[in-house]
N, C-alpha and C positions, 0 to 999 in steps of 0.2 A: 504494500500500500504506500504509494509515493506522494499522495496528496494529503493536504491538511484535512482533519475532521471537519465536516461541514457544520454551518450554523443550522439551527432548527428551521425546517421548511425551505432549505435550499432547493433549487431546481434539480431535476434529474438530468442525467447525461442523455443527449440524443443518440439513438442507435442508428447511425447513418453510414457506417463503414461499408464499402463495397465488398461483395463476396468474391472469394477466389474461385477458380474453376474446379476445385475439388468437390466431391460429394461425400461429406463425413457421415451422412446418415443414409447409406444405401440400405436396401431391404435386408441384405445379409448382415450388415452391421447392426441394424435394429434387432434382428433376431439374436445375434451374438450377445448384445448388451442385456437384452431381456433375460436370456437363459443364464447368463453369468449372475445376474441379481437373484434369480430364482434359486440357483444352485449355491449361492453364497460365495462365488468366486470374485475376488477383488479385481476390478478393471481400472486402469489408470485413465482418467478422463482428460481428453485434450482440451486445452483452454481456448476454444474457438467461440467467437461471438455468435449468438443465435438471433438473427433479425427476423422480422415478419416474413421475409422472403424465404429464409431457410426453413422456418416452421411450416410454411405452405408446401415447400418441396418435400419435407418429411411426411406431411399428411398424405401427399399423393403416393409416396412409397408405401405408407402404411395401408392405404386402401387396397394395394395389390397384395400385401403379405400378411400384415397383422393389424390389429385394431388400433384406433387412436389412443385407447387406454394403454396399450403396450408401448406405444411411442413415448408417451409422457413418462411412463414407468422407466423406460430405458434411458431417456435423457436425464431425468431427475430434475428436482427443483432448481439446483444450481445452474444447470445448462439453460433451463427455460427462463430464469430470472436474471441471468448475468448481464443482459443488455442494459438493465437499469443502472448498473454500477460501473461498467467498464467504460473508461473515457474513449473518445473517438480514436480509432486506429490502434487501440490496445486491447488486450485480453486480460481477464482475471487469471490468476495463477491456479494451478491444480488444487492447491491447498484451499484457496478461497472458494472455488466451486464446490469442493467436497464439504467445506464448512456450511455453505448454503444448503447442500443436500441434507446435512445432518439436522438443521433447524427448520427445514422446509417440508413441504408435502406436494405431491401432484394429485390431480383429480382424475377420477375414472369416468364412468358414464353419468356425469352430473349435469349435462345440458338440460335446460328447461325451455320449452317452446310454448308460446302463448300468443294468440292473435296473429300468427304468421311470423313472429319474431323469435329469435333464439339467442339466449345468453348462456355462455359456456365458461365455467371457471377452468383455468389452465394450471396454475401453480400458485403457491403462497410460501412465504417465509415469515417467521415470527420470533420475536423475543417477548419478554414480559411486557415491554412498553411500546413495541412497534409491530405492525402487521402490514406486509405488502401482499396484495391479492391481485393477480392478473386475470382479466376477463376478456373473452372474445364476444363481441356484440354483432349480431347479424339482424339487420332490419328486414321487414317483409320484402318479398321479391318485387322488383320494380322501384324500390326506394333507394336513392343514391345518398351515400354519406360522404360528402366531399370534405377535404381539409378546410378548416375555418380560420380566418383571421379574426381574433377576438375583438379587435377594435372596430372592424368594419362589419363582420359577419356574425358576431356573437360567438358563443361556444357551447359545446355539448355539456349537458348536465344529467345526472342520474336522479335528480330531485325535480319535482314539479313545483308549481307556484302554490298549489292548494295543500295546506298542512292540516292534519297529519296524513291525509289519505294518499298524498303523492310523495311522502317523505321516504327516503331510503333509510332503513332501520337495521340495527343489529340487536338481536334479542336472545335470551336464554331459552332453553327448551320449554320452560313453563310459561313463556310469553313475556316475562319481565324484560324491559329494555336494559341493555348494557349501558352503563353510564361512565363518565370520566374519560372521555376521549374527544379528539378532533380528527378531521380527515381532510385529505385533498385528493384531486384526481390528476393523473398524468396520462394524457392521450398519447399513444405510441405512434411512431412514424408509420406511414401507410404506403405500401407499395402501389396500390391501385385506388386512388381517391375517387374513381368513377364507379366503384361497386358499392355494395350495401353492407360492408364489413368494416368495423373499427375494433381496435384493441385498446384497453385502458388498464392502468394500474391504480388501484385505490390504496392510499397509504393512511393507515390509522395510527394515531399517536396518542398515548396516554396523557392525561392532563387532569388538573384539579387536585383537591385534597384527598380524594379517594379514587386514584387512577385505575382504569381498567387493566386487567391482565389478559394478554392474548394467547399465551402458550400454557395456560394452567390446566388444559385437558378437558375443560367443560365445553359442552356443545353450545355453539353460537350460530344463530341463523341470520343470514343476510337476506333481506327482502328488498327487491327493486321493483318499482311500479312502472318503469318505462324509461324512455329516452326523450329529452327535451333540448331545445335550443334556447339559450338565454341571450337576449339582446343586450346591447350596452345600456338600454333604457330599462333593464330588469323585467322585460316582458318575456314570457315563456311560451314557446310554440311546441306542441307535442310532435315527435316523430313517430312514436308508437307507444302504446300503453298496454299493461297487462299485469300479471303477478308472477314474479320470478323469485324462487326461494332456494337458498343453498346453505348447507351446513359447512361452516368454515372454521370451527374452533377446535376440532380434535385432531389427533394424530400428529401433533408437533412434539419434537424432542426438545426438552429444556436445555439451553446452553448458556444460561446467565451465571455470572460470577458475582457474589455478594461480598463486599468488604466493609468491615466495621472500622471506621477511621478514628474513633475515640474522641471526636470533638476537637481535633487539632486546630489551632487558631491561625488567622491571617489578619494582620494589621493593615487597614486600608488607609490611603493617603489622607482622606478627609477626617480620619480620627476614630472611625468606628471599627469594630472587630467582627469578623466572620468566623464561625466554628464549623468545620466540616465533620459531619456525622457518618454518612454512609456513601458508598459508591456501588452502583450496579453496572457491570460491563457485560455486553453481549457482542456477537460478531457484527451486529448491524447498528448498535446504538450504545450510548452511555447516559446514565442519569445519576444524580447525586442529591442528597439532602443536606442542608446546613442551616444554622441559626445565625442571627445577626443582632448586634446592638443598635442598628440603625432603625429608628422609628419610621414607619411608613407615613408619608405625607401625601394626602390625596391631591393637594394643589400642585405639588411638584411632580407627582407620579414617580417618586423615588423608591427603588429597592434594588439591591444588587442582584445581577443575573448569574453570578458565579462566586464561589467562596474565595477564590484566589486563582493562581495559575495551576491548571491541571494539565498533565502531559502523559500520554500513553507511550511508553518506551519499549521498543522491540528488542529482541535478542541480538540483532545485528547493530544496535545502537541508534537506529532511526527513531525520531521523535515526532509524535503527532499531537499537536496542542488542541485543547478544548477551548472554545471561545470564552473570553473573559471580558464582558461588556464594560464593567466599571473601571477596571484597570486599563483596558485598551483605549478608552475614550477620555480618561481623566487620570493620567499617571502622576502628575506633578502639582496640580493646583486644585483648590476646593471647587466643588460644584457651585455654579451661580445660584444664589438664594439659599445656600446651605448654612444653617445656623447650628453649630455644634452644641450650644447651650440648651437647645430645645429638641434636637433631633437624635441625640446620642443617649442611650440608656446605660445604666451601670452594668447590666448583664443581660444575656439573651434569655428569652422565654420560648417555650415550645408550643405556642398556640396561635393558629392563624387569625383568631378573632381578637387577639391582643395587639397593641401597637408594635410588638416585637415579633418578627416573622420567623417561622420555620418554613423554609423554601425548598421546593423540589423543582429541579430543572432537568430537561431531557433534550439530548442532541442526537441526531442520526448521522451516520457516517456516509461519506461519498462512496466508499468502497467497503466491502465486507472485510472484517478483521479476522485473520487466522489466529485464534486465541492461543494455539500451540506455539506461536512465534512471539507472543507478548511476554516480556520479562517482568515489568513492573509498571505501576502508575506513580508518577512523581508529582508531589504537591508543593508548590512554592520553592522548587529546586532544593528542598530540604527533607521532606518527609517521603519515604519510600514505602509503597505498599506492594509487596511481591505478588505475582500471579502464579498460583500453583494449581494445576489441573488434576493432580493426583488425589 
């Protein structure tokens, strides 16, 4: 992983690399990969980018030899999702792809058709705090799904204007809504913008004082009521409607590492102190909780976004820094309007409803992290938290 860890809600990488002339997913290769997995034989996965065009080619081969279920099973979640993480012209390492395989899942015969439209889940990867879900959306025959310029043409949405009946939801098996998350959509590059097919990745991110957990093994059901075009004036035009329900919460292997940081402190330039309590590290994200002596001020909108400088250090010495808003933007001088006599407390408290915050922050990675290659997490260039997978 050669790039810095991203800020929360950074854009995905475009998957626009040209394909070589090779055919890595011939019918014989699909059969070989599938049988190797069934028989428990370890196969080294080639770190090749899987674009929409390649997936289409694989589907054609599958129709002649094996089912689409077997294709997804053979490729694995890492191969099917790597286009989200690999920068243009590059590939993920074998270790990164295998890491995504370990924390991901592929889907079998889970396509749902309603009113002539079909939505098919392809693959997903999950940590406690992040879920990436890739979907194939096929509008009814004769409907064209062109690429859209959001400023001029609006953009595709999986929610309609009428709430709650057109709202995309995530619920437990008993029907209660999953709470404590936000989401965004990343529409994937399209080989043929004149047809009726689009692919999208939904990224769910835990948020709030009681954040959702996506890889806890509990069944979670995604319900989509159609596809809409939202204009710049926030008007919604339906492309198709229906009811599409998928189970997306089970069959994930947990790969999160939890670290008790013991409340180590960081003195901020403005005079307040942050105390780092916990870190949770996964291959696709990092989150942490900390307390602060800074009183929240509604007028200034002040609170620290990070406890201090956090850095993931690899075994080869490479360092990947986690964004530090307060220090990055104000390393040497007090914040305008900051009054240390009224805004700094004597000590931190652990209640969100008090003036003294316990804060949870969550950041996703630009590329998956091979945890077997992480040596430690460094806090403030002083405190070392070793990563031990044993």
